C-alpha positions as a Markdown table, in Angstrom:
| # | Residue | x | y | z |
|---|---|---|---|---|
| 1 | Met | 0.0 | 0.0 | 0.0 |
| 2 | Ser | 1.6 | 3.3 | -1.1 |
| 3 | Lys | 1.4 | 6.7 | 0.6 |
| 4 | Asn | -0.5 | 8.1 | -2.4 |
| 5 | Thr | -3.2 | 5.4 | -2.1 |
| 6 | Ser | -3.5 | 5.9 | 1.6 |
| 7 | Ala | -3.9 | 9.7 | 1.1 |
| 8 | Ile | -6.6 | 9.3 | -1.5 |
| 9 | Thr | -8.5 | 6.9 | 0.8 |
| 10 | Ala | -8.3 | 9.5 | 3.5 |
| 11 | Val | -9.7 | 12.2 | 1.2 |
| 12 | Val | -12.6 | 10.1 | 0.0 |
| 13 | Gly | -13.3 | 8.8 | 3.6 |
| 14 | Gly | -13.3 | 12.4 | 4.9 |
| 15 | Phe | -16.0 | 13.4 | 2.5 |
| 16 | Ile | -18.2 | 10.5 | 3.4 |
| 17 | Ile | -17.7 | 11.1 | 7.2 |
| 18 | Phe | -18.4 | 14.8 | 6.8 |
| 19 | Gly | -21.7 | 14.0 | 5.0 |
| 20 | Leu | -22.8 | 11.7 | 7.8 |
| 21 | Lys | -21.9 | 14.3 | 10.5 |
| 22 | Leu | -23.7 | 17.0 | 8.6 |
| 23 | Leu | -26.8 | 14.8 | 8.3 |
| 24 | Ala | -26.7 | 14.2 | 12.1 |
| 25 | Tyr | -26.6 | 18.0 | 12.6 |
| 26 | Phe | -29.6 | 18.7 | 10.3 |
| 27 | Leu | -31.6 | 16.0 | 12.0 |
| 28 | Ser | -31.0 | 17.3 | 15.5 |
| 29 | Gly | -30.0 | 21.0 | 15.3 |
| 30 | Ser | -27.3 | 20.3 | 17.8 |
| 31 | Val | -24.4 | 22.8 | 17.8 |
| 32 | Ala | -22.2 | 20.1 | 19.3 |
| 33 | Leu | -22.9 | 17.9 | 16.3 |
| 34 | Leu | -22.3 | 20.9 | 14.1 |
| 35 | Ser | -19.0 | 21.5 | 15.7 |
| 36 | Asp | -18.1 | 17.8 | 15.1 |
| 37 | Ala | -19.0 | 18.3 | 11.4 |
| 38 | Leu | -17.0 | 21.5 | 11.1 |
| 39 | Glu | -13.9 | 19.7 | 12.4 |
| 40 | Ser | -14.4 | 17.2 | 9.4 |
| 41 | Ile | -14.0 | 20.2 | 7.0 |
| 42 | Ala | -10.5 | 20.7 | 8.5 |
| 43 | Asn | -9.9 | 16.9 | 8.1 |
| 44 | Ile | -10.8 | 17.0 | 4.4 |
| 45 | Ala | -8.6 | 20.1 | 3.7 |
| 46 | Ala | -5.8 | 18.5 | 5.7 |
| 47 | Ser | -6.1 | 15.3 | 3.7 |
| 48 | Phe | -5.9 | 17.2 | 0.4 |
| 49 | Ile | -2.7 | 18.9 | 1.6 |
| 50 | Met | -1.4 | 15.5 | 2.7 |
| 51 | Leu | -2.2 | 14.0 | -0.7 |
| 52 | Val | -0.2 | 16.7 | -2.4 |
| 53 | Ser | 2.7 | 16.5 | 0.1 |
| 54 | Val | 3.1 | 12.7 | -0.2 |
| 55 | Arg | 3.2 | 13.0 | -4.0 |
| 56 | Ile | 6.0 | 15.6 | -3.7 |
| 57 | Ser | 7.8 | 13.7 | -1.0 |
| 58 | Asn | 8.0 | 10.6 | -3.3 |
| 59 | Lys | 10.0 | 12.5 | -5.9 |
| 60 | Pro | 13.6 | 11.3 | -6.1 |
| 61 | Pro | 16.5 | 13.7 | -5.1 |
| 62 | Asp | 17.5 | 16.1 | -7.8 |
| 63 | Asn | 20.3 | 18.7 | -8.3 |
| 64 | Ile | 18.5 | 21.3 | -6.2 |
| 65 | His | 17.1 | 19.0 | -3.5 |
| 66 | Gln | 19.9 | 16.6 | -3.0 |
| 67 | Tyr | 18.5 | 15.1 | 0.2 |
| 68 | Gly | 15.1 | 14.5 | -1.4 |
| 69 | His | 11.7 | 16.1 | -0.8 |
| 70 | Gln | 10.5 | 14.4 | 2.3 |
| 71 | Lys | 10.4 | 17.5 | 4.5 |
| 72 | Val | 7.4 | 18.6 | 2.5 |
| 73 | Glu | 5.5 | 16.2 | 4.8 |
| 74 | Asn | 6.5 | 18.4 | 7.8 |
| 75 | Ile | 5.3 | 21.5 | 6.0 |
| 76 | Ser | 2.0 | 19.6 | 5.3 |
| 77 | Ala | 1.6 | 18.7 | 9.0 |
| 78 | Phe | 2.4 | 22.4 | 9.9 |
| 79 | Ile | -0.4 | 23.7 | 7.6 |
| 80 | Glu | -2.8 | 21.0 | 8.9 |
| 81 | Gly | -2.1 | 22.2 | 12.4 |
| 82 | Ala | -3.0 | 25.8 | 11.4 |
| 83 | Leu | -6.2 | 24.6 | 9.8 |
| 84 | Ile | -7.1 | 22.7 | 12.9 |
| 85 | Leu | -6.6 | 25.9 | 14.9 |
| 86 | Ile | -9.0 | 27.8 | 12.6 |
| 87 | Ala | -11.6 | 25.0 | 13.0 |
| 88 | Gly | -11.3 | 25.0 | 16.7 |
| 89 | Ser | -11.8 | 28.8 | 16.9 |
| 90 | Ala | -14.9 | 28.5 | 14.6 |
| 91 | Ile | -16.3 | 25.8 | 16.9 |
| 92 | Ile | -15.8 | 27.9 | 20.0 |
| 93 | Tyr | -17.4 | 31.0 | 18.3 |
| 94 | Thr | -20.4 | 28.9 | 17.2 |
| 95 | Ala | -20.8 | 27.5 | 20.7 |
| 96 | Ala | -20.7 | 30.9 | 22.3 |
| 97 | Asn | -23.5 | 32.1 | 20.0 |
| 98 | Arg | -25.6 | 29.1 | 20.9 |
| 99 | Phe | -24.8 | 29.5 | 24.6 |
| 100 | Phe | -26.4 | 33.0 | 24.7 |
| 101 | Asn | -29.1 | 32.1 | 22.2 |
| 102 | Pro | -30.2 | 28.5 | 23.2 |
| 103 | Val | -32.2 | 26.4 | 20.7 |
| 104 | Glu | -34.4 | 23.4 | 21.5 |
| 105 | Leu | -32.8 | 20.2 | 20.2 |
| 106 | Gly | -34.6 | 18.3 | 17.5 |
| 107 | Thr | -34.8 | 14.5 | 17.0 |
| 108 | Leu | -31.8 | 13.0 | 18.6 |
| 109 | Asp | -32.4 | 9.3 | 18.2 |
| 110 | Ile | -31.6 | 9.0 | 14.5 |
| 111 | Ala | -29.1 | 11.8 | 14.6 |
| 112 | Leu | -27.0 | 10.1 | 17.3 |
| 113 | Gly | -27.2 | 6.8 | 15.4 |
| 114 | Val | -25.8 | 8.6 | 12.3 |
| 115 | Ser | -23.2 | 10.3 | 14.4 |
| 116 | Leu | -22.0 | 7.0 | 15.8 |
| 117 | Leu | -21.8 | 5.5 | 12.3 |
| 118 | Ala | -19.6 | 8.4 | 11.3 |
| 119 | Thr | -17.5 | 8.0 | 14.4 |
| 120 | Ala | -17.0 | 4.3 | 13.7 |
| 121 | Ser | -16.0 | 5.1 | 10.1 |
| 122 | Asn | -13.5 | 7.7 | 11.4 |
| 123 | Tyr | -12.0 | 5.2 | 13.8 |
| 124 | Gly | -11.5 | 2.6 | 11.0 |
| 125 | Leu | -9.9 | 5.3 | 8.8 |
| 126 | Ser | -7.6 | 6.3 | 11.6 |
| 127 | Leu | -6.4 | 2.7 | 12.2 |
| 128 | Tyr | -5.9 | 2.3 | 8.5 |
| 129 | Leu | -3.7 | 5.4 | 8.2 |
| 130 | Ala | -1.8 | 4.5 | 11.4 |
| 131 | Lys | -0.9 | 1.1 | 10.1 |
| 132 | Asn | 0.3 | 2.5 | 6.8 |
| 133 | Ala | 2.2 | 5.4 | 8.5 |
| 134 | Lys | 4.2 | 2.9 | 10.5 |
| 135 | Lys | 4.8 | 0.7 | 7.5 |
| 136 | Leu | 5.8 | 3.5 | 5.2 |
| 137 | Gly | 7.5 | 5.8 | 7.8 |
| 138 | Ser | 5.2 | 8.8 | 6.8 |
| 139 | Met | 4.8 | 11.7 | 9.2 |
| 140 | Ala | 2.0 | 13.1 | 7.0 |
| 141 | Leu | -0.1 | 9.9 | 7.3 |
| 142 | Glu | 0.7 | 9.6 | 11.0 |
| 143 | Gly | -0.4 | 13.2 | 11.6 |
| 144 | Asp | -3.7 | 12.6 | 9.8 |
| 145 | Ser | -4.2 | 9.4 | 11.8 |
| 146 | Lys | -3.8 | 11.1 | 15.1 |
| 147 | His | -6.0 | 13.9 | 14.0 |
| 148 | Leu | -8.8 | 11.5 | 13.1 |
| 149 | Leu | -8.3 | 9.6 | 16.4 |
| 150 | Ser | -8.7 | 12.8 | 18.4 |
| 151 | Asp | -11.8 | 13.5 | 16.3 |
| 152 | Val | -13.2 | 10.1 | 17.3 |
| 153 | Leu | -12.6 | 10.8 | 21.0 |
| 154 | Ser | -14.3 | 14.2 | 20.9 |
| 155 | Ser | -17.2 | 12.7 | 18.9 |
| 156 | Ile | -17.8 | 10.0 | 21.5 |
| 157 | Gly | -17.8 | 12.8 | 24.2 |
| 158 | Val | -20.4 | 14.7 | 22.2 |
| 159 | Val | -22.7 | 11.7 | 21.8 |
| 160 | Phe | -22.4 | 10.9 | 25.4 |
| 161 | Gly | -23.3 | 14.4 | 26.5 |
| 162 | Leu | -26.2 | 14.7 | 24.1 |
| 163 | Val | -27.7 | 11.4 | 25.5 |
| 164 | Ile | -27.6 | 13.1 | 28.9 |
| 165 | Ala | -29.2 | 16.2 | 27.5 |
| 166 | Lys | -32.0 | 14.1 | 25.9 |
| 167 | Phe | -32.9 | 12.4 | 29.2 |
| 168 | Thr | -32.5 | 15.5 | 31.5 |
| 169 | Gly | -33.7 | 18.2 | 29.2 |
| 170 | Trp | -30.6 | 20.4 | 29.9 |
| 171 | Thr | -30.1 | 21.9 | 26.5 |
| 172 | Ile | -27.2 | 24.0 | 27.9 |
| 173 | Ile | -25.1 | 20.8 | 27.8 |
| 174 | Asp | -25.1 | 21.1 | 24.0 |
| 175 | Pro | -23.0 | 24.4 | 23.7 |
| 176 | Leu | -20.9 | 23.4 | 26.7 |
| 177 | Leu | -19.9 | 20.2 | 24.8 |
| 178 | Ala | -19.2 | 22.3 | 21.8 |
| 179 | Phe | -16.8 | 24.5 | 23.9 |
| 180 | Leu | -15.1 | 21.3 | 25.1 |
| 181 | Val | -14.7 | 20.0 | 21.5 |
| 182 | Gly | -13.4 | 23.4 | 20.4 |
| 183 | Phe | -10.7 | 23.5 | 23.1 |
| 184 | Leu | -9.6 | 19.9 | 22.4 |
| 185 | Val | -9.3 | 20.8 | 18.7 |
| 186 | Leu | -7.1 | 23.8 | 19.6 |
| 187 | Lys | -4.9 | 21.7 | 21.8 |
| 188 | Met | -4.5 | 19.1 | 19.0 |
| 189 | Gly | -3.6 | 21.8 | 16.5 |
| 190 | Ile | -1.0 | 23.3 | 18.7 |
| 191 | Glu | 0.6 | 19.9 | 19.4 |
| 192 | Leu | 0.7 | 19.1 | 15.7 |
| 193 | Ile | 2.3 | 22.5 | 14.8 |
| 194 | Leu | 5.0 | 21.9 | 17.5 |
| 195 | Arg | 5.8 | 18.4 | 16.3 |
| 196 | Ala | 6.0 | 19.5 | 12.6 |
| 197 | Gly | 8.2 | 22.4 | 13.6 |
| 198 | Asn | 10.6 | 20.1 | 15.5 |
| 199 | Gly | 11.0 | 18.1 | 12.3 |
| 200 | Leu | 11.7 | 21.2 | 10.2 |
| 201 | Leu | 14.3 | 22.2 | 12.8 |
| 202 | Asp | 16.2 | 18.9 | 12.4 |
| 203 | Gln | 15.4 | 17.5 | 15.9 |
| 204 | Asn | 17.6 | 14.5 | 16.8 |
| 205 | Cys | 16.4 | 10.9 | 16.9 |
| 206 | Pro | 17.2 | 9.5 | 20.4 |
| 207 | Glu | 15.8 | 6.0 | 19.8 |
| 208 | Glu | 17.8 | 5.5 | 16.6 |
| 209 | Glu | 20.9 | 7.0 | 18.2 |
| 210 | Ala | 20.7 | 4.4 | 20.9 |
| 211 | Arg | 20.5 | 1.6 | 18.3 |
| 212 | Ile | 23.4 | 3.0 | 16.4 |
| 213 | Arg | 25.5 | 3.1 | 19.6 |
| 214 | Ala | 24.6 | -0.5 | 20.3 |
| 215 | Val | 25.9 | -1.5 | 16.9 |
| 216 | Leu | 29.1 | 0.5 | 17.4 |
| 217 | Asp | 29.7 | -0.9 | 20.8 |
| 218 | Ser | 29.4 | -4.5 | 19.4 |
| 219 | His | 32.4 | -3.7 | 17.2 |
| 220 | Asn | 34.6 | -2.5 | 20.1 |
| 221 | Pro | 37.7 | -2.8 | 20.3 |
| 222 | Ser | 38.1 | -2.6 | 16.5 |
| 223 | Phe | 38.4 | 1.2 | 16.8 |
| 224 | Val | 39.7 | 3.6 | 19.5 |
| 225 | Asp | 36.4 | 5.4 | 20.0 |
| 226 | Tyr | 33.6 | 7.3 | 18.3 |
| 227 | His | 32.1 | 10.7 | 19.1 |
| 228 | Asn | 30.1 | 13.6 | 17.6 |
| 229 | Leu | 27.2 | 11.3 | 16.7 |
| 230 | Lys | 24.4 | 13.4 | 15.2 |
| 231 | Thr | 21.0 | 12.4 | 13.7 |
| 232 | Arg | 18.1 | 14.1 | 12.0 |
| 233 | Arg | 14.9 | 12.9 | 10.4 |
| 234 | Asn | 13.9 | 13.8 | 6.8 |
| 235 | Gly | 10.5 | 12.2 | 6.1 |
| 236 | Asp | 10.9 | 8.4 | 6.3 |
| 237 | Lys | 14.7 | 8.7 | 6.1 |
| 238 | Ile | 17.2 | 9.4 | 8.9 |
| 239 | Tyr | 20.5 | 11.0 | 8.3 |
| 240 | Ala | 23.3 | 10.3 | 10.7 |
| 241 | Glu | 27.0 | 11.2 | 11.0 |
| 242 | Leu | 29.8 | 10.5 | 13.5 |
| 243 | His | 33.5 | 10.7 | 13.9 |
| 244 | Leu | 35.4 | 7.4 | 14.3 |
| 245 | Ser | 38.9 | 7.3 | 15.8 |
| 246 | Ile | 41.0 | 4.5 | 14.2 |
| 247 | Asp | 44.4 | 3.3 | 15.3 |
| 248 | Gly | 47.0 | 5.3 | 13.4 |
| 249 | Ser | 48.9 | 2.0 | 12.5 |
| 250 | Glu | 46.1 | 0.9 | 10.2 |
| 251 | Thr | 46.4 | 1.7 | 6.4 |
| 252 | Val | 43.9 | 3.9 | 4.6 |
| 253 | Gln | 42.5 | 0.7 | 2.9 |
| 254 | Glu | 42.0 | -1.1 | 6.2 |
| 255 | Ala | 40.2 | 1.9 | 7.7 |
| 256 | His | 38.1 | 2.3 | 4.6 |
| 257 | Asp | 37.1 | -1.4 | 4.6 |
| 258 | Phe | 36.2 | -1.4 | 8.3 |
| 259 | Thr | 34.1 | 1.7 | 7.9 |
| 260 | Asp | 32.2 | 0.1 | 5.0 |
| 261 | His | 31.6 | -2.9 | 7.2 |
| 262 | Leu | 30.4 | -0.7 | 10.0 |
| 263 | Gln | 28.0 | 1.2 | 7.8 |
| 264 | Glu | 26.5 | -2.1 | 6.4 |
| 265 | Asp | 25.9 | -3.4 | 9.9 |
| 266 | Ile | 24.2 | -0.1 | 11.0 |
| 267 | Gln | 22.0 | -0.2 | 7.9 |
| 268 | Lys | 21.0 | -3.8 | 8.5 |
| 269 | Glu | 19.8 | -2.7 | 12.0 |
| 270 | Leu | 18.2 | 0.5 | 10.6 |
| 271 | Pro | 17.5 | 0.3 | 6.9 |
| 272 | Glu | 16.1 | 3.8 | 6.8 |
| 273 | Ile | 19.5 | 5.2 | 8.0 |
| 274 | Arg | 21.8 | 7.1 | 5.7 |
| 275 | Ile | 25.0 | 7.4 | 7.7 |
| 276 | Ser | 28.3 | 9.2 | 7.0 |
| 277 | Ile | 31.4 | 8.3 | 9.1 |
| 278 | His | 34.4 | 10.6 | 9.3 |
| 279 | Val | 37.6 | 8.6 | 10.1 |
| 280 | Glu | 40.4 | 10.3 | 12.0 |
| 281 | Pro | 43.4 | 9.3 | 14.1 |
| 282 | Pro | 43.0 | 9.4 | 17.9 |
| 283 | Glu | 45.2 | 12.6 | 18.3 |
| 284 | Ala | 42.8 | 14.5 | 16.0 |
| 285 | Lys | 39.7 | 13.7 | 18.0 |
| 286 | Thr | 37.4 | 16.7 | 18.6 |
| 287 | His | 34.1 | 16.8 | 20.4 |
| 288 | Asn | 32.4 | 19.7 | 18.8 |
């Protein structure tokens, strides 16, 4: 399953789920269900952006982008986060209007059933994207998966609250739930923006660094030491570099052959790694 196919599925699924949620709102008149539907608009827009980004990220490196185009997925996630913030603000604004101008809720029985169907579909789509994100190493798919999962959780909260409103007659619960959904959406948008920003700023990869160190330590004492290990993620690839101190008595060919062997072992452990090793004599060691 390719990133492109997963992204197309997310777009089509987003439209279907939005239609179901909108139907639930028209049947009930619930602003909480409307807020749930409005969030789906952000989901669709984000899925379109994701679709474009994964197509660009799949392009091979060229003379201008020699490390590939994978960082476009971080940009996609950043834009998605901004759209989520806009959706969250719109939900809170709508809830405030309904809070001060309450409206009697319509038929909830069918509306809640339709909403639960949309929520179940959303959950299935989220699991599908999460599975492919892990398999393909795609931040764009992972971001969309988590976005949809948060949508599922908020939708369950809305349905639960509306059931209470139905049996108690407390219509004030409706806008209060919409406020809650709005703030959850804002929180999700902020978290996604921060995560995407970390990727654009070349944040290191601690888990992969630990696995690289384990491979290096397994080859000790074939070298004097290693230092200046640095990593950064670029889409589904990780770029790493380190300095390796080799005994000065070894020939250039011996040092070269050992370095090749070391790189092969690291890439067997971490196939997504693209590692560069700088060989130096012990007396030239630096720790910058």
